[in-house]
N, C-alpha and C positions, 0 to 999 in steps of 0.2 A: 334438512332437519339438523339443527344443532345436537349435540351429545345430551345436553340438559333437556331439551325439550322431549328427546326420545326417552330419556329416562323418566320423565313425569308421565308419559304415556303408558310405559311398560310397568310402573310401579305405583298402582292407585293405594290410597289409604283403606286400611281396614276399619271395621267398625269400632275395634277397641283402641285404635291408636288415636292420640290426641292430635289436632290439626298443628299445633306448634311444634311438636315432636317430628311430625312427618316433613314438615317445612325445613327444620333444621337439618334432618338428614338429607334430604333432597338438595339443599343448598350446599352441605359438605361433600356430598358425592359428585355434584356437578363442578364444585371447585376442584375436587381431585382430578376429574376429567380434563378440565381446562388446563390445570397444571401439566397433565401429562401431554397434551397437544402442545402447549408452549415448550415443554421439554424436548419435544421432537424438532419443533421450529428451530430451537437454540442449537441443537445439535446439527442442523442443516446449515444454519447461518455461519456457526464456527467453523464447519468443514469448508465452506466458501471462502471464509477468511483464511483458513490454513492454506487452501490452494493459490489463493491470491498471494500470499506470503512466498509460497514455493515458486509462483510465477516471477516474483521479483528477483528471486535468487538465481533462476534459470535465466531471466532476461539480462541480469548482470553479466553472468558467464558468457552469453551470447555476444554481448559487447565486448567484454575483456578478450575474448578470443577472436574478435573481428569476424564474426560469423552473420552479423545482421543484415547484411546487403547480399547474401549469397542466394536468396530467393527473390528473384527480380519482378515478380507478379503477384497480385493479391486476388486469389480465388477463394472465397470464403468456403465453398461447398467442395468443388472438385480438387482444390488444393489440398484437401486432406490426405490424398493418396501419394506417396512419395514415388519416385521412379523405380519402376519394377523390372527394368531390363536395361542391358548395355546401351542400347539405342537411346532410351528414355534418359538414362543418365549423360549421354553425350549431347543430348538436346538442351538438358538444364545447364550443363556446363557452358554451352555455346551462347546461352542467354547471359550468363554471368560473364563470359568474356567480353561481351559487348559493353559492359558497364565501365564507369570511369575508374572505379576501385581496382578492377582487375587490369585495366590497360596502365594505370599509374603506379600501382603498388605490387600487384600479384602476377604480373604478365608470366612468371616462370613456374606458376603452381600447377602441380600435377593433378590429374582427375581424382587420385586418391586423396589429395590434401583437399581438394574441392568438397569431396564427399564429407570430410570431417566438419567443415564448417557448415555445409548444407544440414547435416543431421542436428547440429545445434539449433539453427533457426527453425528447422521443421518441428523439432521437439518443443520449441518456445510458442509456435502457432498452434500445435496440438494441444498443448496445456490450456493456451487460451480458449479454444473450441471447446474443451471439456468443461472448463469453468462456466462457460456460457450455457452448457447443456445442464449442468448440475444446478445452476441457478434458476433456469427455466423450469425445470421438473419440480423443484421445491416450490416455486411460486405458484405454478399451476394447482399444485395439491392444495396449498393454503387458500388460493383465490376461490377454487371450486368447491372445496369443502367449508369455506367461509370460516376458517379456524380463528380469523382476527377480525377486528372491527373493520368496516370499509376504509376509514381514513388510514389505517396502517397497511391495508392492502394496496391503497393507491400510493403510499410511500414506497412500498416494495416494487411497485411497477416502475416509480421514477428512478429507483436504484437500478432497476434493470436497464432502463435507457442509459443511465450513467455508464453501465458496463459496455453497451454497445458503442457510445461514444468512445469509450476509452479504446476499444479495438480499432475504430475508424482513426482516432489519432496515431495509432501505432503505424497503420499502413501509411499515412501522410508523413509520419517522421521517415519511415524507410524511403519513401518516393523522394524525399528531400536529399537523401544520399544518393540517388541515381542521377541527378542532374549532372550536366556537362561539368567536369572539373572539380566535383566532390568526390572525396575517398571516405567519407563518413556521414553520418546524418547530421542535420543541424542541430547545435546544442540547445537551441530554444524549443525546438520540436520534441527532443530527448526529454527536456525538462517538463514540458506538458504532459508527454506519455506518462512519466513518473509521477507527476503531481496528481493526474486524474486516477492513476492506480492507487495512490494514497488516499484520495477522497472516497473512492468506492470502498477501499478496505476500512476506512474509518467509519462510513456509513454502515458497513455490515457489523463491525464490531459494537458500534453504539446501538443498533437494533437488538442485537443478541443481548446486550447488556440490560437494556431496558425491560426484556422479557424475564429477566432473573429477579426474583423478589429480594428486598433487601434483608439483611440478617438481623439488623437491629435498627431502630430509628435513633436517629442523631442530629443534631443541629446542623444546618447548612453553614459551611465555613469556607472561606476563600473562593467562591464562585467566580470572581472576576480574575484572580490570579490562575485559576484552573484554565479559564478560557485564553488568558494571555499566554500560558504554557503551550497549549494546543496550537495557538496561532504560530508561535515561535517554532514549533515543531514542523509545521506546514513550510514556513520559510526556509528552515535548514534543509528539509528535504529537496525543495526547489534548488537552493543554492548547491545542494549536492549533485543534483541533476546537471547543472550548468559546469560544475567540476568535472563531472564525468564525460558530458559532451565535448568539453574543450579539451580534454585530457590534461588538465591543469595539475592533477596530482602527480604527474611524472615531470614536474619541474619544482623548483625551490624546495628541494627535500631536506630541509633543515626546520628545526623547531626547538624553542620558541621564536628564534630569529628566522626572519624571511629575507633573502638576500643581504644578510649581515646586520639587519635592524629589525626592531620590533614593528615599525612602521615604514614601509618602503616609501621611497620619495614620489611626489606626485607625477615627475617626468616618466616614472615607470608605470605607475598605476593607471595614468591617463595618457598613454602614449599614442592612442589612435584617435582618428577622427571620422566621422563625427564623435562627439563625446560620449553618446549613449552607448555605442558599439562596445566601449570598454567594459560594460557590465556583462557582456555576454561572450565576447570574443578574445579579450585581453587575459590571458591566463593568470597573470599577476594580480590583476583586480579580482578576478572571479575566485582565485584561491584565498587571497585576502578576506573577501567577504564572507567566505566559508568558515574562516577561522574566526572572524569577529562574530558570527551568527553562534558558533559554538561557545564562546566566551559569555555572551549575553544569555544565551539559553541556560548555562549551568549556573550563571549568578542568580537568575530568576527562579530556578528550580531550589537552589540552596536556601534563598530567602524564604521561600514558601514553606520548606521544611522547618525551619527555624521558627517562623510565625506560628504555623499550627501546632507545633510540638508545645509552644508555651501556651497558646490559646486552649487547645484541646488535647492534652496529652493522652494517648492510648487511643484515640479516635480513629475511625475508618478513614477519615480524611487525611489525618497526620500519617498514617501508615501507607496510604496511596502516594502522598506526597513524597514520602521517604523512597517508595520504589521508584517513582519517576526520576527523582534526583540521583539516586544510585545507578539506574539505568544510562542516564544521561553522562554521568561520569565515566562508566565503562565504555560508552561509545565514543567519548571524546578521546580516552586513552587509545582505544583501537583505530581510531582516525589518526592520531599522532604516529602510531606504530606503521600504519598503512602507508603514510606520507614517507617516513624514514627508511622504509623498505622499499620504496619506489613502486609500490602498488602491484604486489605479487597477486595472482588470482585467489589464493586462499583468504588473503587479507582483505581485498577488494570486495569479496563476495560476503565475508562475515560483517564487514562494515556496513554494507547495504543492508543485510538481513536485520542486524541489532538495530539498525535505524528504524525500521518498521516495527521491530519489538517495542521500541521506546514510543513509536506513535501510538501502538495498540494500547499501552499503559495510560498515555495521556488521554485517550479517548474514553477508556474506562474511568478515569479520574474525574473527568468532565460529567459524564453521564451519571456517575454516581452522586456527585455533587449536585446535580440538577434534581435528581430523584428525591434526595434529602430535603431539597428545597420545597418540593411539591407535597410533602407528607405533612 
């Protein structure tokens, strides 16, 4: 039984109260209960979003410390337990010693050095399990208590499937790095892993935002540009995944010139055959595309700010557009610093984290714009 229905049963009208007054009181109280339920759902969703944000940072640290291939098996349930004895550690180390990464890159690694990278990957996987449990628990509460309309519950279920797919892609990514001759995961699979994390993160942020009432009614402006910005943000996240997967950030560490020119020659950008492989394996083209993506994204964000400030000064749309543009500028500056410093751990993690903060702001901007359009 819903809270509103229960309230109707518990509070019958007295003989002295008018039906209209009772109806208004019941509607107001039921509305307050619904808002309370939504507040709890919002807190759950933003908690999940925060955990995904943390997961992205931990995943970046796992990648930058070279820890991602230290666990060579995928055991969703029993894998939650780490080695608990010297013999168990020796067995895990033996499995890693059979991997191409150990044999080609780390054949002088001690067991204590292995434990360092193992704990990073184990923590990364544990955080993934925890996110899944938090999301499942919240979903079951919402679904069993029917705190949302059926259509929204189905949407939440679909988001849960997306989260499960994200975990599966993560294992496929790791498996690609365990193939003969591989010392790291395939860049395309790492990009898919990161992009699907972004999709789930965006879906959670959008859902939480839709449950937050608008503070004021305002005309919908800039819907097309808001969607364009969000698309460009996802493209830039994917391009960043390719940079990370191919380690393109460790080359051409100058800016604004790249290899001494603004636009490197075609012989450098398209040196590999077949042609399409340059877009994922040629570090020169991968990095150049990421640079171009940043320029285009900032140009569109700046144009959007100027247009909305002229058309609707002081509006929520203009303020959100300003926030998006400011974050894009900060992210671009941090990206340049990361490149010039040759990707130190702190800069690489900060760049990845700020990228998802920009994505969150872009999602809020689109969601609010769509809400305004429906009012």
